[in-house]
TIBAMI-647943 format. One line per field, with one value per residue (C-alpha): residue number from 1; residue in one letter; y, x, z. Coordinates in steps of 0.5 Angstrom, whole numbers. Example, Ala and Ser with C-alpha at 12.3 -4.5 7.8 and 13.67 -1.06 7.14 Angstrom:
seq (1, 2) .
type (A, S) .
c2 (-9, -2) .
c1 (25, 27) .
c3 (16, 14) .
This chain:
seq (1, 2, 3, 4, 5, 6, 7, 8, 9, 10, 11, 12, 13, 14, 15, 16, 17, 18, 19, 20, 21, 22, 23, 24, 25, 26, 27, 28, 29, 30, 31, 32, 33, 34, 35, 36, 37, 38, 39, 40, 41, 42, 43, 44, 45, 46, 47, 48, 49, 50, 51, 52, 53, 54, 55, 56, 57, 58, 59, 60, 61, 62, 63, 64, 65, 66, 67, 68, 69, 70, 71, 72, 73, 74, 75, 76, 77, 78, 79, 80, 81, 82, 83, 84, 85, 86, 87, 88, 89, 90, 91, 92, 93, 94, 95, 96, 97, 98, 99, 100, 101, 102, 103, 104, 105, 106, 107, 108, 109, 110, 111, 112, 113, 114, 115, 116, 117, 118, 119, 120, 121, 122, 123, 124, 125, 126, 127, 128, 129, 130, 131, 132, 133, 134, 135, 136, 137, 138, 139, 140, 141, 142, 143, 144, 145, 146, 147, 148, 149, 150, 151, 152, 153, 154, 155, 156, 157, 158, 159, 160, 161, 162, 163, 164, 165, 166, 167, 168, 169, 170, 171, 172, 173, 174, 175, 176, 177, 178, 179, 180, 181, 182, 183, 184, 185, 186, 187, 188, 189, 190, 191, 192, 193, 194, 195, 196, 197, 198, 199, 200, 201, 202, 203, 204, 205, 206, 207, 208, 209, 210, 211, 212, 213, 214, 215, 216, 217, 218, 219, 220, 221, 222, 223, 224, 225, 226, 227, 228, 229, 230, 231, 232, 233, 234, 235, 236, 237, 238, 239, 240, 241, 242, 243, 244, 245, 246, 247, 248, 249, 250, 251, 252, 253, 254, 255, 256, 257, 258, 259, 260, 261, 262, 263, 264, 265, 266, 267, 268, 269, 270, 271, 272, 273, 274, 275, 276, 277, 278, 279, 280, 281, 282, 283, 284, 285, 286, 287, 288, 289, 290, 291, 292, 293, 294, 295, 296, 297, 298, 299, 300, 301, 302, 303, 304, 305, 306, 307, 308, 309, 310, 311, 312, 313, 314, 315, 316, 317, 318, 319, 320, 321, 322, 323, 324, 325, 326, 327, 328, 329, 330, 331, 332, 333, 334, 335, 336, 337, 338, 339, 340, 341, 342, 343, 344, 345, 346, 347, 348, 349, 350, 351, 352, 353, 354, 355, 356, 357, 358, 359, 360, 361, 362, 363, 364, 365, 366, 367, 368, 369, 370, 371, 372, 373, 374, 375, 376, 377, 378, 379, 380, 381, 382, 383, 384, 385, 386, 387, 388, 389, 390, 391, 392, 393, 394, 395, 396, 397, 398, 399, 400, 401, 402, 403, 404, 405, 406, 407, 408, 409, 410, 411, 412, 413, 414, 415, 416, 417, 418, 419, 420, 421, 422, 423, 424, 425, 426, 427, 428, 429, 430, 431, 432, 433, 434, 435, 436, 437, 438, 439, 440, 441, 442, 443, 444, 445, 446, 447, 448, 449, 450, 451, 452, 453, 454, 455, 456, 457, 458, 459, 460, 461, 462, 463, 464, 465, 466, 467, 468, 469, 470, 471, 472, 473, 474, 475, 476, 477, 478, 479, 480, 481, 482, 483, 484, 485, 486, 487, 488, 489, 490, 491, 492, 493, 494, 495, 496, 497, 498, 499) .
type (M, T, M, S, K, L, M, A, F, T, G, T, V, A, M, L, S, S, L, T, F, A, W, S, I, S, G, T, V, Q, T, N, T, G, A, P, L, A, G, V, K, I, S, T, M, N, Y, A, G, F, E, A, T, S, G, A, D, G, A, F, A, I, T, N, D, I, S, G, L, H, S, V, M, A, A, K, A, S, I, S, F, S, N, N, I, I, T, I, S, G, I, K, A, Q, T, I, T, V, S, V, M, D, V, L, G, K, V, A, F, S, K, T, Q, H, Y, V, N, G, T, M, T, I, D, L, N, K, T, T, A, K, G, A, R, F, I, R, I, N, A, D, G, N, R, N, T, Y, Q, L, G, K, T, V, T, L, M, K, E, G, D, L, L, P, F, F, Q, F, S, K, D, G, Y, K, N, A, T, Y, Q, A, K, A, E, I, E, T, G, V, I, V, K, M, E, K, G, S, P, T, P, T, S, S, S, A, T, K, P, E, S, S, S, A, K, P, E, S, S, A, T, A, E, S, S, S, A, V, V, Q, P, I, V, V, D, C, S, G, K, T, A, K, P, V, D, K, Q, Q, M, S, V, T, V, D, G, K, K, R, T, F, L, M, H, I, P, N, A, Y, K, G, D, K, P, V, P, L, V, V, D, Y, H, P, I, G, G, S, G, S, G, Q, F, G, S, T, T, Y, K, S, Q, T, D, P, E, G, V, I, S, L, Y, P, D, G, T, S, K, P, G, G, M, G, N, G, W, N, V, G, P, C, C, S, N, D, D, D, V, K, F, S, R, A, M, I, D, A, V, K, E, I, A, C, I, D, P, Q, R, I, Y, A, T, G, F, S, M, G, G, G, M, S, N, H, V, A, C, Y, M, S, D, V, Y, A, A, V, A, P, A, A, M, D, L, N, K, T, N, S, A, G, C, K, M, E, R, P, V, S, V, I, N, F, R, G, T, N, D, P, V, C, K, Y, Q, G, G, D, S, G, F, N, D, G, L, N, F, L, G, A, E, G, T, F, R, F, W, A, E, K, N, G, C, E, G, S, P, T, K, N, S, D, G, C, D, E, Y, S, K, C, K, D, G, T, K, V, V, L, C, T, K, Q, G, G, G, H, D, Q, G, N, G, K, V, G, W, P, F, L, K, Q, F, T, L, P, A, S, F, V, K) .
c2 (169, 174, 173, 178, 179, 175, 180, 181, 175, 181, 184, 184, 178, 174, 167, 161, 154, 149, 150, 157, 160, 167, 170, 175, 176, 182, 184, 184, 179, 181, 178, 177, 184, 187, 189, 188, 182, 182, 176, 171, 166, 166, 160, 156, 149, 147, 151, 150, 155, 161, 165, 171, 174, 180, 186, 191, 193, 186, 187, 182, 180, 174, 174, 169, 173, 168, 170, 163, 165, 172, 169, 166, 170, 178, 182, 184, 177, 176, 171, 173, 168, 171, 167, 161, 164, 164, 169, 169, 176, 179, 172, 170, 163, 158, 153, 154, 148, 150, 144, 145, 140, 139, 139, 132, 134, 130, 134, 135, 139, 141, 146, 147, 153, 154, 161, 165, 173, 176, 173, 166, 165, 158, 158, 153, 153, 150, 144, 138, 141, 141, 143, 147, 148, 149, 151, 149, 153, 150, 156, 153, 148, 153, 151, 154, 152, 157, 156, 158, 161, 168, 170, 167, 165, 162, 156, 154, 147, 144, 147, 151, 158, 158, 155, 159, 157, 163, 161, 164, 162, 163, 163, 157, 156, 160, 158, 162, 159, 165, 166, 170, 171, 177, 179, 185, 188, 181, 180, 174, 173, 169, 166, 165, 158, 153, 155, 152, 148, 151, 148, 151, 147, 141, 134, 133, 128, 121, 117, 116, 109, 105, 98, 92, 91, 83, 79, 78, 80, 86, 85, 89, 94, 89, 84, 80, 80, 75, 79, 76, 76, 81, 80, 87, 84, 87, 93, 99, 105, 110, 116, 122, 128, 128, 123, 123, 116, 114, 107, 106, 104, 102, 105, 112, 114, 116, 120, 121, 123, 118, 121, 117, 120, 120, 115, 110, 105, 99, 94, 93, 94, 101, 103, 107, 113, 115, 122, 125, 132, 137, 138, 143, 141, 136, 131, 136, 141, 136, 134, 141, 142, 135, 135, 128, 128, 131, 126, 120, 122, 121, 114, 112, 112, 112, 117, 118, 124, 122, 126, 126, 127, 132, 131, 136, 141, 139, 143, 141, 135, 131, 124, 119, 118, 118, 123, 127, 129, 124, 119, 115, 109, 112, 105, 101, 107, 107, 99, 100, 105, 102, 95, 99, 102, 95, 93, 98, 99, 95, 96, 93, 91, 90, 98, 102, 108, 113, 120, 126, 133, 136, 132, 128, 127, 124, 119, 117, 115, 112, 107, 105, 102, 99, 98, 95, 89, 94, 100, 98, 105, 112, 119, 123, 131, 136, 132, 126, 120, 122, 118, 115, 112, 110, 106, 102, 101, 94, 92, 86, 87, 92, 98, 104, 111, 118, 124, 131, 136, 143, 146, 152, 148, 153, 148, 141, 143, 139, 138, 135, 136, 138, 140, 146, 145, 140, 135, 130, 130, 130, 129, 125, 130, 129, 126, 122, 119, 118, 113, 110, 108, 105, 101, 98, 96, 93, 98, 97, 102, 109, 114, 117, 122, 120, 123, 128, 130, 126, 122, 115, 108, 103, 97, 95, 88, 86, 91, 97, 104, 109, 117, 124, 129, 136, 143, 147, 154, 150, 151, 147, 145, 140, 134, 134, 129, 130, 126, 122, 119, 116, 113, 110, 106, 103, 98, 93, 89, 82, 77, 74, 80, 81, 79) .
c1 (185, 191, 197, 203, 209, 215, 221, 227, 232, 237, 232, 235, 232, 232, 235, 236, 234, 240, 243, 246, 243, 244, 246, 251, 254, 258, 261, 267, 271, 273, 277, 273, 275, 272, 278, 278, 282, 285, 288, 282, 281, 273, 270, 264, 263, 257, 258, 265, 269, 268, 273, 275, 280, 278, 282, 286, 279, 276, 271, 269, 264, 263, 257, 255, 252, 249, 253, 252, 245, 246, 250, 243, 238, 237, 238, 230, 227, 221, 215, 207, 201, 195, 188, 192, 197, 205, 209, 216, 219, 226, 230, 236, 237, 239, 235, 229, 224, 218, 215, 208, 207, 201, 201, 204, 210, 208, 209, 203, 206, 212, 215, 222, 224, 231, 234, 229, 231, 225, 219, 216, 208, 205, 197, 195, 188, 190, 193, 191, 195, 190, 191, 198, 201, 209, 213, 220, 224, 231, 235, 241, 242, 240, 234, 229, 222, 216, 210, 204, 199, 197, 204, 209, 214, 221, 222, 229, 231, 237, 242, 240, 244, 251, 255, 262, 268, 273, 280, 287, 293, 293, 286, 281, 276, 269, 263, 257, 251, 247, 240, 238, 240, 243, 246, 250, 253, 255, 260, 264, 268, 274, 278, 285, 288, 293, 295, 292, 297, 300, 304, 311, 310, 307, 310, 314, 311, 314, 317, 312, 313, 308, 309, 304, 300, 301, 305, 300, 302, 299, 295, 294, 288, 286, 284, 278, 272, 266, 260, 253, 246, 241, 234, 231, 224, 219, 223, 218, 222, 222, 226, 225, 228, 228, 224, 224, 225, 226, 228, 228, 234, 235, 228, 229, 227, 232, 231, 235, 233, 233, 235, 233, 235, 231, 237, 235, 230, 230, 231, 239, 242, 246, 251, 249, 252, 251, 253, 254, 253, 258, 257, 250, 248, 243, 242, 238, 243, 249, 244, 244, 252, 255, 259, 258, 250, 252, 257, 253, 246, 247, 249, 243, 246, 242, 244, 242, 243, 242, 241, 246, 243, 246, 247, 246, 251, 254, 254, 248, 247, 253, 256, 259, 266, 269, 268, 264, 258, 253, 251, 247, 250, 251, 254, 248, 244, 248, 247, 239, 238, 242, 238, 231, 233, 235, 228, 225, 231, 235, 242, 248, 251, 258, 258, 256, 260, 261, 263, 262, 264, 267, 265, 261, 268, 270, 264, 266, 273, 270, 265, 271, 274, 267, 263, 268, 264, 259, 262, 267, 271, 270, 272, 272, 273, 276, 276, 281, 281, 282, 286, 280, 277, 283, 286, 279, 279, 277, 276, 274, 278, 282, 278, 280, 280, 281, 281, 281, 284, 286, 293, 290, 283, 282, 277, 280, 288, 292, 297, 292, 292, 287, 280, 280, 273, 275, 271, 276, 277, 285, 286, 292, 292, 292, 299, 298, 291, 294, 299, 294, 290, 296, 299, 292, 291, 298, 301, 308, 313, 312, 306, 307, 303, 297, 294, 290, 296, 294, 299, 297, 299, 297, 300, 296, 292, 286, 287, 285, 288, 290, 290, 291, 289, 292, 290, 295, 292, 285, 281, 275, 272, 267, 271, 272, 266, 270, 276, 272, 267, 271, 276, 270, 267, 273, 272, 267, 266, 268, 262, 264, 262, 255, 249) .
c3 (288, 287, 291, 292, 288, 291, 294, 289, 290, 292, 297, 304, 307, 300, 301, 297, 298, 300, 293, 295, 301, 302, 309, 312, 319, 321, 328, 333, 336, 344, 349, 356, 358, 352, 348, 341, 338, 332, 327, 329, 324, 323, 318, 317, 320, 316, 309, 305, 303, 307, 311, 314, 319, 324, 323, 328, 331, 332, 326, 322, 316, 312, 307, 302, 297, 292, 286, 283, 282, 279, 273, 271, 274, 273, 280, 279, 278, 281, 281, 282, 282, 280, 277, 277, 273, 274, 272, 273, 270, 270, 268, 264, 263, 258, 261, 266, 269, 273, 276, 280, 286, 291, 298, 298, 294, 288, 281, 278, 272, 269, 264, 261, 256, 253, 252, 256, 257, 260, 262, 263, 264, 266, 266, 270, 268, 261, 265, 269, 275, 281, 288, 287, 293, 291, 285, 284, 279, 276, 273, 270, 276, 281, 284, 289, 292, 293, 297, 295, 301, 302, 299, 295, 300, 298, 302, 306, 304, 307, 312, 318, 319, 319, 325, 326, 329, 331, 333, 335, 337, 345, 346, 346, 340, 340, 336, 334, 331, 327, 329, 322, 315, 316, 323, 325, 331, 333, 339, 340, 346, 347, 353, 353, 353, 350, 344, 338, 334, 328, 322, 325, 331, 328, 328, 322, 317, 318, 312, 306, 306, 309, 312, 311, 317, 315, 311, 306, 299, 296, 289, 283, 283, 277, 282, 280, 284, 283, 281, 284, 281, 284, 282, 281, 281, 286, 287, 287, 288, 282, 280, 286, 287, 295, 299, 306, 309, 316, 320, 327, 331, 338, 339, 336, 329, 325, 318, 312, 304, 298, 292, 285, 279, 272, 269, 274, 271, 276, 271, 273, 280, 281, 286, 292, 295, 302, 303, 311, 312, 317, 324, 325, 318, 315, 310, 306, 306, 304, 298, 296, 297, 295, 289, 287, 285, 279, 277, 279, 277, 269, 271, 275, 282, 288, 293, 301, 305, 313, 319, 324, 332, 337, 345, 350, 350, 343, 337, 333, 329, 328, 328, 333, 331, 338, 344, 340, 338, 338, 343, 338, 334, 327, 324, 326, 323, 317, 316, 318, 313, 307, 308, 308, 301, 299, 300, 295, 290, 286, 289, 287, 294, 292, 290, 296, 297, 303, 302, 307, 308, 315, 320, 315, 312, 319, 319, 312, 315, 321, 317, 313, 319, 322, 315, 311, 310, 307, 303, 297, 298, 301, 300, 306, 305, 310, 316, 319, 323, 331, 336, 339, 333, 329, 336, 336, 328, 326, 319, 316, 310, 306, 304, 299, 301, 298, 302, 300, 305, 304, 307, 310, 313, 319, 322, 321, 321, 316, 321, 326, 333, 338, 336, 341, 343, 349, 346, 346, 339, 337, 330, 326, 321, 313, 313, 319, 316, 309, 313, 317, 311, 308, 314, 315, 307, 307, 302, 299, 297, 297, 294, 287, 284, 280, 274, 278, 282, 288, 292, 292, 294, 289, 291, 297, 299, 295, 289, 294, 294, 299, 296, 299, 295, 298, 295, 297, 300, 300, 306, 309, 303, 300, 296, 289, 286, 279, 282, 288, 284, 278, 284, 288, 282, 280, 287, 288, 295, 295, 294, 300, 304, 301, 306) .
């Protein structure tokens, strides 16, 4: 059987998997009367780091040009599959791994070559691989999965198409969900309304010193934690790139991805990281975008990527962190998900951590309030606590928090305030959330700069710490795993909270 050649990576409809998914959009922003609207800030809510501003004629354009792949793959890279022989041509990579999988996604054959410049050929007739249905190619960390049918087609994994926010002072925020990988001539109309808060009108930060929530004395971060014994016998989990899993919560099936790196051996308990996706995103999308997996994989850490849910009239899959954006109990779901994984994998229950981006950052702030008996520490990015969930915050113990924020974040403004979507979300802001956690954790004194250049309260109850990493000029960005993971793993849940 002869299969047609795959289109070039840079073709007009070519796209990448969850690691780098290609798309572009252009159009104009207008008032309700059709007049062009200049100076509108446009940003993606489910992809980090993409921003634009409409011009004098209201025109805008944003492109994810997949430049990350160009550095390792030639512009005319292509794949062909003929007579059970895979041929990848036009490639340039230091290391490339090709895996062949069956209909169930089981790897039947894998081959790695180094310093490839030109063509790589794999003859499946000389292997035991049978029933090949998928090919996964990893070129210097850029991974794509292809399906074998009448043609070789690149599978879209992870996030849906980008979800855009349009904001301008004096106008109500508007959103647009992309409908195709490449869109032109898009028209977005904005209504006049209450001005969006700006940094000039924001409330001035209060004194940076925090008052302890109680009279308990703050302890050193070197506080001794009694470890518990974990029996790994009977745990059947094996290394797997992405395994779809589910639990039933309140009669509803909830899904998540489990990732077990090759460094996991199952002979000793390992940490667990739960990584929450942004609004309109997915667990698979966060799997491909997170900055933590590359840090945790070498240590055998297992990571989970849960899928949020949506409610009628919402903005796509998100988390129930207050008035927005889901009607499901995501705290109960998180507990059930973690319990299910602990049944099959050797997890250290004292080293379970949460992180997330955008609304996933809001969710990881949220679970610090409502799951402090499970999570040893959390690392949110690009979203703060809102007035509703902070007002109801109930912690069973102090919990260490490191927040990553950008001063020019157009989605969740650094200074806080109303979200602009009439969804009831009114944020404390980066500084306000920083002070909130310092007070909740009974931190003493004033924050100082740590070795990563972040503001840190280090004298807090039970050895906890509260940190704010601010990127001057930074936008709506994923957290920094190189800073976040070393912070998280230094904290351990007291044995008295392990159930």
